N, C-alpha and C positions, 0 to 999 in steps of 0.2 A: 342862349335864349334870346329870341327876337321879338317877343310880344311887346306891344307898346306899354302895357301895364299887366304884370304877372297876375295881379289879383282879379283882373277882368277876364282872363282867359285861363281858368284853373286847369283845364285838361292839358294845356300846353306845358304845364309844369313838369309833367312826367315824360320819360322816354318811352319807346316802344316796349310792349310786354316782353319780359325776358323768358327764355325757355326754362322749364322747371329743372332744377339740378339738386343733387344731394347737398343739404345744408352743411353737414359736417365737412364734406370734401371741399366745399367752397370756402368755408372759414379757414381750414388748414392751409389751403393754397394761398388765400389772401395774406395770411401771416408769413408764409414763405416769401411772397412777393415783397412784403413790407421790409423784411429783414434783408433781402437781396438789394432793394433800392437804397436802404440805409448804408449797407456795406459799400455800395458803389459811390454814394455821395461823399463819404468821409474823406477819401484821398483827394477829392477834387477841390476841397476847401482850403483857403489860406489860413495861416496861423492867426488867431484872434477871433475866428468865426465861432458862432454858437448855434446849437440846434436845441430848441425847447419843444418837448413833446408832452402833451397833456391829455389825459383822459377827460373828456367832456363831463364835468361833474353832474350835470343834469341827466345825461344819459346813464351815468353810473348809479343814479338813484341814491347818492350818498350825501345829500344835503350840502353842507359847507365843506365837505372833505374834497380835496383836490390832489389827485395822484399824478405826479409828473417826473420826468427824467430830463435833466439838462446836460448837454454835451458841449465841451469846449475843445477847440483845436489849439494846441500849443506848438512852439517851434520844434523842429527836428522830427516831425511826424508823431508827436505825442498826443494822445487823446485822453481827456479827463472827463469823467461823468459823475453827476450827483443824482441820487434817487431819493425822493422824499421819505423822511423818517417819521416816527410816531410823534415827535415833538411838534411837527407842523400839521398834524391831523387832529381834528376835534375828538373829544371823548365819545366813545361809542363807535368810532370808525377807525380806531388804531389797529395795527397789525398784531396778531397774537404771536406766541412764541414760534409756532410752526411756520408762519409766514416769514418771520425774521430769519429763521433757520434756512428757509428756502432762498432768501436773498444772499445769505452768506455762502450757501452751497453753489449759487450761481457765480460767485466770485466777487461780490460786493464786500467791502470792508465796513465794519460797523461805524456809526457816526463818530466823528472825531479822530479816527485812526489815520485816514488820509489827510495830509496837511491842507487846511482850508475847507474841509468838508463840513465843519460845524455840526448841525443836527441832522445832516443828511448822510446816507450811505454813499461811499465813494468807490470809484473804480478807475484805474489808470492802465492804459495799454498803448499801442501804436497803430498807425494806419495799416501796417503790415498785417495786423491781426484783426482787420476791420470785419471780416466775415464772422469770426467767432464772437467779436464784441457785439455786432448787430443781432446775433442770435440771443445773446444774454439780455440785451435791451428788450427784444421782442418777447422773450419769455417772462421778463420782469413785468412788463405791461399786461401781458395776457394772463399768466398763471398766478402772479402775486397780487397785482393791483386789480385784476378782474376785468380788464378791457375785453368785451365780447368779440370785437372785430376791429381791424385797423381803421375802418370807416368811422369809428367813434373817437378817433384820436384827432387832435388839432396840433399843428406844428408850425413853428416859425424859425426861419434860418436868417441870422443877422450877423453883422460885423461888430467890432469892438465899440463902434459909435451907435449901436442899435439901429443901423440902417438895414432894411431888408435886403437879402441876397436872392436873386433869381436862380432857382435850381430846378433840376428834373424832379417830378413829383415823387413822393414816398408812397408809391402804390395808391391805395384807396384812402390813406390818411388825408385829412383836410389841411391844405396849405392856406392858412387864414388870409394872408395878404393878397392872394389871388382871387378873392371873392368878387372884386370889382371886374375881373375878367369874365366872370360867368354871366353877368347881367349888364344892362345898358345904363350907365351912370346918368345919361341925359334924361331918363325917366324920372329922376329925383329932383330935377332942377326947376320944377314948376313953381312959379311965384318967387323964385330966388331962394327957395328953401335950402338948397345945397350950399350956396355961397354963404348964407347966414349961419348955418350950422358949422361949416368949416371955420369961419371966422371966430365963432364962440369957442369951438373945441380947441383952437390953437393956443388959447390962453394957458399959462402955467398954473392951473388950478387942479384940485383933486379929481381923480377919475370919476367919482360919483357925481360931482357937480357937472363935469363935462357931459356925462351920459344924460343927466336930466335936462341939460340945455338942448342937446340934440333931439331928444324925444319931445320936449315941449315945442321946439321949432317945427318938427314934423306934424305935430298935433295942432299947430296954429293956436297955441295957448301959452300961458306963462308957467314957469317952473312951480310957482306956488299953487297953481290950479291943477297940477298933475294928480292923478289918483295913486297914492302911495299907501301900501298896507303897513301893518306893524312890523313886518320883516324888512321893510325898506324896499320892497319890490314895487316897481311901477306897473300899473295895470292899464292895458289898452284893449277896449272892447272891439271885436271884429265879428260883427253879425251875431251868430249864436255861440261864438267862441270868445275866450279871454286869453290875451297874450301878456306875459309878464317879462319885465326886464330887470335882471338882478346883477349887481356889481359885487365881485369877489376880489379880495385883496391879495391872497397868497396862493398861486401867482396871480397877477392882475388879469382878470378875465370878466367878460360881460356875457351873461347867459340871456338869450332870448328864447323863451320856451312857452309851451301852452299845454294844459291838460286837455287833450282832445276829447277823451271819453272817460267817465268814471263808472264804477259798478259794472264793469264789463268782465265777462268770463274769459280767462286766459285759455285759449284752445290752440291746438296745433295749427288750425287754419288761420287763426289770428296772427300767430308768430310768423308764419310763412308770408301772409299778406303784408305785414309791416316790413319784413325783410325785402320783399320785392319793391315796395313803394320807396324805401330808403335808397335802394340801388338806382332808382329812376329819378330821384330828386337831384337838381343841380347843386344844391347846398342843403345842409341840415340832415337830420335823421329822425326816425320814429322808433319807439321802443315801448315795452310794457313793463311796468313795475307794479307788482301785486295786482290790483284790479283797475289800474288806470293806464290809459294809453297817452304817452307824451310825445310832443314834437320839440326838437331843440336845435338851435343854431348858436354855437359859441363864437364870440368875437374876442380876440386877444386885447388885453388892456395895455400891454407893452407896446410902445410906439403907436398909441391909439389913433385910429383914423375914423373921423366922423362918417365918411362914406360907407365904411364897412358896417357900422352899426345901422345906418339908415337902410342899407340894402337888406340886412338881416331882419329888421322890423317889417319892412315892406313885404318881403317874401313870406315871413311867418304869418302875418295877418291874412294874407291871401290863402296860404296853405291851411291854416287852422279853420277858417270859416268854411272852406270846401270840404276838408277831410272829416270834420266832425259829423257832417250830414252823410257823407259817403260811407264812412265806417259804421255809423249808427244804423243805417239802413241794412247793413249786412250782418252786424254783430250785436246789435242792441246797445245797452248801456245808457248813460245819461250825458247829454251835452251840458256845457257850463250854463248856458241860458236856455236850455230846452225844458221849460217848465212842465210840459206834458209828457216828457220822456219817462219810460219805465224800463227797468233793467230786463231786457229780453234775452234769454239764453240763445247762444249761437247754435248752429247745427251740431249735433253730437259728433265728436271726433271718432275716427276709426280706432276702435279699441284693440285692433291687432298690432298697433304700434304706439306704445305709450310714451315714447321718447319725446322730450321737449327740448328745443334748442336753446334753453336758458335765456340769456339776455341778448342774444344776437337776433335783432328784430329787423 
């Protein structure tokens, strides 16, 4: 992206219009590519390397529930993985017996069976079986944890010292540390904001405090003057839209998200539109949960980088303020600060095909 300021040139945020393709086929192929990329990555890593793969909790629509798989490379080509269990999930989002049975059928050992697995499901294999293992991880994320598409996954590859490792991409999954490669960091350094935020974020303080310091620095205000709701979410107004920044603990993750439209009718045309827009965005994704369209950019809290959060906030504020107007004009609904908005039904869908692509937006 080369625009001097992404928020000033909203149309430049998106790539060229893609050709229309069958959504089911696209999703299936995307998961094949993800599994293939993961299988190819494992043998290339040195012992001690970790791969953390997380379903963006905002995109999943599951509140504080965070579904993740952590993979560790051991000596002699041994691969060990942990998948989140019910003990780490909030009440109301825990897996039922059928989902637990599916995990076991995929080859996961119940929590505590594999040495050191604790409350997580465990799995041990070797790099020689990387292809089958990658398929298990892919099906776990897709079929059990409900990831609608690999584009809704964020991942981090790091060594024993938590230093990021540069690798080939895992298909369409989001490699969080590469977020600064998508945009121009110089755009953020106006008035020394970047330097100040980096200095503050480098302190050994809790993630929540570091996040508030960065947001306050960007907003040219103090931490005490930030708009924080009862859930602890920081609110940032962006024209007719509102952007929220939320800190999660397990695993450490920062959600930058916005309710683009509410009281909107979920139609086939809306799902297809959101899918196309997500594919053309440099970072982040769009999805619909019940009657609300959301935009989300997750930022890893592990090895937290102030620049990543600043980029996410800058991009989201530009996207949200543009997209709420753009989508409202086409699908109706209500914008966050659109006082005169009325929920207007979108055009009637083609009743000859009632299939809905679920959460792949």
